[in-house]
N, C-alpha and C positions, 0 to 999 in steps of 0.2 A: 645639702643645702644647694637650694636650685638658682642656676643662673641665666641669665639673660642675655644674648652678645648680637650686637648688631651687623654688618660688615661684608665687605664686597671682593672679592678675589680674581683674578685672569688667570684664566686655562690657554692662552694662546689664542693662534689663527684658530681659527673655526669653518671647516665647508660644512654648509646645510645641505641637505637633500637635494634641493631647488640644483645645488653645482655651482652657487653664490659660493664664497669665502668673505669673509672681514679679518682684518690682519690683528686681531684682539678682538676677544669674547670675555669682556664686565659680567660677573654674575654677581646680584647684589643678595644675600640670605641673611636670617636668621635661626639662630638656637634657642635649644630651651629647656634649662633638664641637664641633666651630667650623662656624660656616656658611661657608658661601665665594661660595653665589647659585643655585647647581643639587646639594645635596647632602643634602637633607631628607629625612629617613628619619622616617614617623611610626608609630608602636608601638602598635598598639590591645590595651587587657588584657582577661581574661577577664572572667569572670561578678563575680568576686567580686575578685579583682585591683585597683590604684593605679599612681599615676605612677610608683613606687618601680621601675623593671627595673633599676636598679644597686646601687642600694642606698644609704647615709649618706654623705653626703661623707664624714665622717669613718672610715668603716669600716666604723664598728660594727653596722652593719643589713647583713643580705643585700636585695636587690630580687631580685626572681619572676623575672628573667631575667636574672640574673646572669653564667651563663655564653656567655649568648649576646650579650650587648651588652655594646661594652667594648674598650677599645685590644687588636688583634689576634684581635677574637671575631669571628664570622661575619658579627657586622653590627659593622665596624668603626671606632670611633668616632675612629680616626688621619686617617679617606676618609670618611664619615658624620656627619650632625646630626640625631641622635638626640632627638626629642620623643615624649613619654609626657603624656597629660591624664587625670585622672582622672573620669568620665563624672557628667554629672549623674543624679542618683538617688543613688549612691554614698553612701558616710561616710569617704570618707577628704583632705577640705579639696573638694570639690566641693560644690555648696549641694545638699545631697537635703534630707529626709523631717526629719532629723536636725536638719537647721539653722535659726537663729532667724529665725522669719519679722520683718525690719521693723518689721510694719504690728500686731503681737500682741506681741511682746515673747516669743514664747514658741515653740516650736517647731516645724514647720509638722504634723507627722504626718499624721493622713488629708487632709487640704489639700492635702499635695503633689499636682502634678499629675503624673496617668497621663505616662509618660516614654517616648521613643518610639527604637530604633537609631537612626532620623534625624535625631533631636534631639539625638542624640550626634554624630554628625555635622557636623549644624548646627553645633551649638557648641566644638569641633575647630578649624571652620573660620573661626569669629568669634575663637579665640585665634590662631590662625596668620596671621588680617589683622592682629590687633596687633601680632605680631612682626615685619610686614614680609613673611613668607615666602607667595610666590605657588605656585611650582607644584615640586609633591611630587615627588622620585625617586620614592620607592614608600611606600607601605602598608602594614605589616604586620601581621598579629590572627591569634591562633588562640581555636578553640572560639566565644565570642560576638563575639571580636575580633576572627575572621573576617568574621562577616557584616556588623560596623560596616568592616572593609574591602570587602567588595560592593559598601556604601552609598557608598565616595567613589567607584568604577570606576562604579555607577549617576546618583549626581546629580551629583558635582564630575571630569566622566570631562577635563574639561581642562586638570583642574589635575594628576593625576597620571600619570608614566612607568610604574610597574611595579605590579604589585596580587598581592600575595602573603595570603590565603585558606589557613588554616590548620586542619586536624580541624574543618570546620567541613558547612555546609549553606546554600541556597538556603532554607530554610525547615526549621520542627522539625518529626518524624511524629511519627506518632498516638499513636507510644509514650510520647516524649519527652514528648508532649502530659500524659499520662496520667499521668508521673511528677512533672511537675511541678504540677500540679494535688492530687496526694496531698500535697509537699514544703509547698504556701500552705496546705490544710487544718490541717497539722498546726501552722504559724503561729501559722495565727486559730482554734485551736481552744484555745486554751493558754487558762489563767483572767488572765493575767496582757495579755494582748493588747489587751484593753478599745475594741474598733476603732480601734485604730492612736494612741489617742491616750493612751499608757501612761509616756512619761517621767513621771519619774526611773527609771520599774521599765520590768523588759525580760520579754517572754515568754521567756527562755533556753531550758526544756525542748522548748518547739516548734522552735524557731531549730536546738536542737540534733538534733531528731529531718531534720529538713527538708536539714541539711548532710548530716548519714549519709546518706541514700538518693542524696541527690549524689552526694556520696563510691565509692557502687556503682557508679553510672552508669559513672564518671571510672576503673573497674580494669574489667581483663576475667577470664572464668576461670583464665584456665591464669596471669596472672601472681599472683591470691586464694590458686590452689590451692598454690604455688611458696612464697608468702611464707607464708600462715597455716595451710594444709589444716585441719583437722577438731581440731586441738589445742587442750586445755583452759588457760584465761591461769594462769598463776602469778600475777600479783597480782589483790588483790579488787575485784569489780565498781565502777564507780565512781557517783557516783549524782552528778543535776544538779538543779539550781533558782537560784536570782537571784544567791543568796547574803548576801541580806539578808533582815530579820525581817519585812516586810511583808506584809498581811495578803494579796496581791492577785498576793505569791508565782507565779511555776510549781509544781507540788507535783512536788517527787525522786521519781527512781526508781530503781529498783535489780534488777538483773537476779539473777535466782539462781545464788548461789556453785558452785550443783554442776554447774552447765552452760554456764558465762560460757567461751565461747571465746577464744582469737589475736584471732582477729576482729573479733568483738564492745572487745573491749579498742583497739583500735587504732581501731577508728570511734567510742570513747567521746574517745577520746585526741584526735583533732581534731576533733569536736564540742566537747571543753571548751576547748583553743585558739578553735575558732572565734566563738565567745557573744563571746567576749574582746573581740573586732575587729572584730566588725561588726555592725551595725545590722536588725534584722531589718524593720522599716518598706524600708531601702534593698533589703534581700534579695527580699522582694516587685515592690517598684518595678521589677528589672535582671530579674528572671526573666517578670514578665509582658513586658517591651522585647522581648523572646528569642523567649518562645514565641506575639508579635502578629508576627515579623519575617516578611515576606514580600518575597524581592529582586522578584519579578514582580507586586506592586501595583500597579495603575495601568498594568500595561503587558498585550501579549496573552501574555509569557510569559518564562524566564528573559533568552534574548538579545533579546529586545525590551529589554528593560530596560539591557542592555549596547550596545546599539548605537552608542550613542553613544563610547565606550572605543575607542579606537584605538593604546592601548598595548600594554603585555606583561602578560602575569598565567602565574604560577606558584604552580601549585596543590597539595599536600601534605597527603597521605592517614598514616594507621597503620592496617597489615594487619590490629590485635588490638582495632581503636576500632571500638565498637555503639554507643556514644553519636552521632559522625558517623561512620558508615560510608563504605568506599573506594568504593561503588557509588553514593552520594551527591556525593563527588568527583567520579567519571566523569560523570556529570550536567552539573556547576556547568564541569566541562572543556568537553563541548559547546556549555557553551550560549555558554562566552566564542570559542571556535572557530565555532559559528555566527554569532556578532556579529561575524569578520570578526578579532578579537583572535588575536596568539599567543601560544598557548597550550603547556606543556607541564604537568604531570602526576605525581607522581613519589609513589610510595607507598612508603612507611618501613615496611620489616620491623621490626615490635617486638610480642611478648606483652603490652607491660605496658598496652596502652589507652589510653584519651585523653588519658591523661596524661604520654603520652611526650612529645610534646610540648616540655611545661614540663621533664622531667627526662630526657634523653635529648638533649642538643646534641649530640651524639658524630656523633649517623643525623640531625639531621633540620638542622642548621648548615649541611653542607657545601654542599648544592645551592640555600641562601639566599646565601651567600659566592659563588659560582660566580654566579648572576645579578645580585646586586648593583653585580657587575666594570662596569666601565667598558667602553664595546663603541665602535666606530667611527662610527658613526649613531647618534642620540637612539630610535627605536625599531628596533636591528638584531633581525633574527628569533631568537627562542630555539630551539636543537637540541638535539634530547633528547639528542646525545652528551655535549653538557656533563655532563649528568647521569649517563653511565657509570660503572660500578666502576671 
């Protein structure tokens, strides 16, 4: 019998690596399948993802990795016990800037401590301790969730058998740091920002622009050309704003209808959806964690950071991804190999871009399914022949 559980748990007071402390950290999580003692798989969500991997139990909602996790899926919940936790700083149930500070009765806002990927990993460990799960069969994550998975191999190497970092890297390159900085400036330049203490209003226009810039990095040139071309849009331009009458609302903006293209309409649609579901402070909190992550921090090299990990690694990259490139995954593969870990790097052939790890389960799923299959030994070698077409 496969079961789904959605819950939250308090792990008590929590001190962040930045030195800040909150009196209580509530962690929202979901589990799928039955725990048998040696079959736990931790799934780490991407930047604006949530704990809802599979969707709502009543079937009314769709999870962000619905085609990858479930009965008979690549991460098969008939065999694996899957856990996904919303990370600290986010806005899907785990304590973040939008949450009420019990000491003031107001949202934390700008007072919420700076968050790191290490904090996410420590919080997940606290949740697993609460659930009575000692060792993980695998940790898997894409994009910044892949950084989260890497941090597990570095920080808790004796609690992880297998690591699957997907479409990620050991750190952001300067180009992505620059793009992230522009996104941040879009938010803090919105008149509704108010230094981060904007509740109950929201800097929707700034957040919309930040999300649009992010979406451009998730798609490839080929996929954008195929999907949109240079076509003018049939629908009128969309306007952005907070949707209320506050004088501190974000000013609406509307593109010129005579030059409004399909690609703009797509970005506007994505932004409109996003501002309804996400918090600007959370977006900044999580992007800061991604920007500041460096696998080699405190170590001589990436390989040194992974030196205590004696499990197996499956590194997955996407050929059309310029957000996190194949070359960056090559360097991850080298770091794992130099550390002594059994490692396979599989390049997924896709023109879709970075989002292919979410949208192409038919390509991403098979190598993960094979990698998770039981072997005769705990750390049986990963052979490249397992992943032949």
